[in-house]
N, C-alpha and C positions, 0 to 999 in steps of 0.2 A: 244609285237604284234602293227601292225602298227592301227590307229583307224579311218584314215582317208585315204579310196578307191574309186578310183573312177573306173570304167568299160567303157571303149570304144566299146559299145555293135557293132561292123564289121559283118556285111553278107557275103555272101561269094554269089558272083552273078557272075561265073565265073573268070579264070583265080586266081590273089591272095584275089578276093571279098572284094575288097574295095567299097562298096556300101554299107555306112553306115545306121542302123535303129539306132539311136538313138530315146533314148523315149522322148528329146527334139522337133524332128522332126516327130516324130509321129500328134503334133498338130498343125503344120503347112495343112495351105487350100491349094487346089490349088491357082493361080494368085497372091499368098503372094509377097507385096509390098519391099522392103529395105527402103519404107521412113517412120520412124519415126514418124513421126505425124500423120501418118493414122494408125498406129496400134495400136489394142486393146486387152490388155492380161487379162482374162476371169479367175478366182480360180475357176477350177470344182469341188474340194471337200479341205476340212481343217480336218486335222487328230483330233482327240481329245483324245489321248491315250486307248480309250478303243477300239477304231475301226483301231487300229494302231497308232506309231509314226515313226517319222523322217525317213524318204524313200531313200534309197541313189542310186539308182538303176534305168535304162529306165524303159520304158514300154514296153508290145507287146500288138497287138490290133486284134481283130478277125475280118470278113466279115462287121457284123453284127453294128459295131462301138464300141464294150465292148472295153475297158484296163483292165491291167491283172499288177498286179505289186507284189513288196516285201515290206515293212517296217522291218525297223531296229530291234524296238521295238515296244513295247504297245501291245496288244491283254491280254493276260491270265495272270494274277500277282497272281492268289491263291497258283503256284505251289513255293515250297521253291526259285530254281534255277532262278526262275523269276521273285523273287522281287527284287526289287517295281516297275522296268520300263515295266517289260514286256519280253519276249522272241520273240517277232516279230511276224508277218502275211505275206500271202498270200491274194489277196484282187483283187474285180475286178469293175471296175467302169462303170455304164453303159452309154450309149449315153445320159439321162436325168439326171445326175447324181446323180444317187445313188451308194452308194458305197455297196458292200455287203463282209462281212469276208469270205474268201473261206475254210481259218483256220486261228487258233491259235497253235501258237509253243509254248511247254509246258517244253519243256527241255530234257528229254528222247529222243524226237523225233526230236532234232536240236531245235539251238536257235540263234538269232540275222543273219536274212539272209540280207547279204550283197548285194547282186549281183541281178540281174534282173530273169527274167525266160526266159524258152523256151519251144514251141510245138511241139506235134504232131500231125497228119491227122485228130485223133479222137479227140482232143483238152485236151487230159492229160500234164498236165503242168512238168516238171522238174525242180530241181533248186540246190543250194546248201544253207549247214547254216556254217557258221564263229566258233560256237562252237555246246553245246550239242551231244547229239547220246548216244551210251555206254559209259563212260568214259573207261572201259579199260585199258592200260598202257599210258593212256594219262595226258601231265605235268598239268592240269587243270580237280577238280573233274566235271566240269560241262560238261565234253566232249570235241574232238577235232573236231566235225563237220560233218558232213553227206551229201552224195547226194538226193533227195529224190524226189519221182512222188506222183503227186496230181490228182485222176484221177476225171472226170465227174460227180461223187456221190459226193464228197467231202473228199471223205477218203483218207490219203495221208499212202506213205509204205516210211519208211527206206531204200532204198535202199542199202547203205554202209553208215557203221559208222568209221571214221579215227580212228585209235587208237594214233595218234603222232609220233609213229615212222618209220620204214621203208615204210610204205605205205603212209607216207606221214599223214598231219592235219591243220586245218583251213584253208578249201578255202572261198576265197573272194570274186572269179569272176562268172561268168555265164557260162553255158556248152554249147559245140558245139555236132553234134550229126552226124554219119554217116546213112546210108540206110539200115544200120543189126541191128541199133537202140544200136549201142555200142555211151556212151558218153565220152568226154572228157574235161580233164580240169588241173589245176592248185590248189596247196596246197603252204600255204606261206609259213608253218613249215614243221617240220616232215625230215623222208631223210636220210640222211648222219649225225647219230648225232655226232658225231666225229670231222665231217669237221666245221660243224658250230654249236657249245654250245652254250648253253646245249640241244635248240630245233630244230638241222637243216635247211638247207638252202632251201625247199622244192621240189616239185614234178611236174613231170608232169603224168597224168595217164589216162588210157582207164576204163573203167566200161563197161562190156558187159550185155547181157540182160539178164544172169544167173546171174545177182550179182558177179562177181569174176573181182577184181580189178588189174588193171596189170601196174605197176609203168614201164612207158616208159624213165623216165629218173631221174635223183635224181640230184639236187646241190648240186656243193660244196666246192661255193664260189669265186673260182677263173674263174669258166664257169658263173657267175652268183648266184645269192640269190633271194630268197623270193619274187615269182614272185605274184603279190596282182591281175594281170589283165586277163585275158581270152585269148583266142587263135581264130588265123583263121587257114584257110590251103588254101591251093592250088587243083588243077585239082588229085596233083597223089598224094595226100594224106600228104603233109610235113606238118608241122606244125609250128605255127611263133608265139612267143610271147615275151613279155618283162621281165627283173625281175628291182625288187625295188634296189637293191645292189650289191654287186659282180663286178666280169668279172677286168680285166688289167685295168682301170682306178685310178687315187690317187687324184683327182682332187676336188674331196667332205671334207665335215670337217672331220678336224683329216689327213687329208691326205688321207682320205678311199675310196674305192671304189666306181663306182655312178651308177653300173646297167649295163644290156648289152639288146641285141636284139637281140634274138637267131631265129635259124632255127632248125628242129629235124626234120629231114630226117624219112620218111616212111619207116615201117618195113615189111617185106613181109609176115611175121605171121599175122597182122592182116587184120580184116573184113572188108571190106568196106572201104570208101572215107569219110572220115569228112567233114561234110559244117554246116552251120548257119543253125539252125533247130528254127528259133525264130519267126515265124508267123502262127499263126489259122489258117489256110486252109478252114480249114470245121467249120460249126457252130454249137457247140455241147455244151449246155447250162450245166454250173457248178454248183454244189448246193453250196447255201452260208448254213454257218454255225453259 
C-alpha cells in the first residue's frame, strides 16, 4: 500500500469538468492578488489528535461558510484497531474557527479516510476510508475499506465494505455521483488478484443507492495499476482517471511501468450521468458528536 496519496478534486462544470474545486482554492477570497508581500496566511485550526490528525484531502463548503473534511488519523483511540493513533475523523470548521468532530471512526465502521467528502443537496456527506469495515476476505485484519454516508444528524452508515477480492479494496480517493444517486470511485487494490499478486491492481466501481456494488473495470497491470485518485466525467458519462503504476511504459525505477491516464466509456446499463457532487447546496446543519 502507498502511504502518500493526493487527490485533485476536479469538479464537473460541463464537458470534461475542468473547473477545479481544490481545498486550497476554498480559502481564496475575491480580489486575491499575486503579490506575495500583500498576502497573509491565517491558521484557522490546528489539530490536537483528539479532534483529528493529519488531514490529507481538500475541503468542501456550504453557503454558510462552514468547511467540511476528514483527517487520516486522530479521534477515537480506545478501540483495539485504532490504537495508538486513532482511525480518523470527519469534521466541520465554522466561520468563527470552531471545529466540530462530526464522526470518529472506530475501525469496524471504517478507518483512515485519506480522501475528502462530497455532499448531496440535503447536506448528507459521502466518502471513503482506506481501511476498516468488515474484514471478510481482506488481506489485512482491519478491513479493506468502506464507502460511507454521514447524515445531517451525525449518524454514519457504511454503504459498502470492500473485501479485497474481485470487488476491490482500499479506496483512497473521493467519490463522484450522478443525479440518480449512484456513486463512482476507484480502489487501489483488489480486482484481478492473479494479474497483480498478491493484492490485485485495483478497480473502478459504481455503488447504487440500494447498496449494490458494480465493478466497472478491473485493472490487470498492462492497462494500469493502483489508481490512487478519483474520477471525473464528461456529459456522456465517460469516466477519466489515472493509475499510479502499470501501462506500457518502461522508464521508471527498475524498468517498470510508470502509470497511465485512462478513459472508461459509459455503459448503456448504467443509470444517470456521473458528475461532481462536492458542494453542499443547501444549508443543513450536521450534528457534532
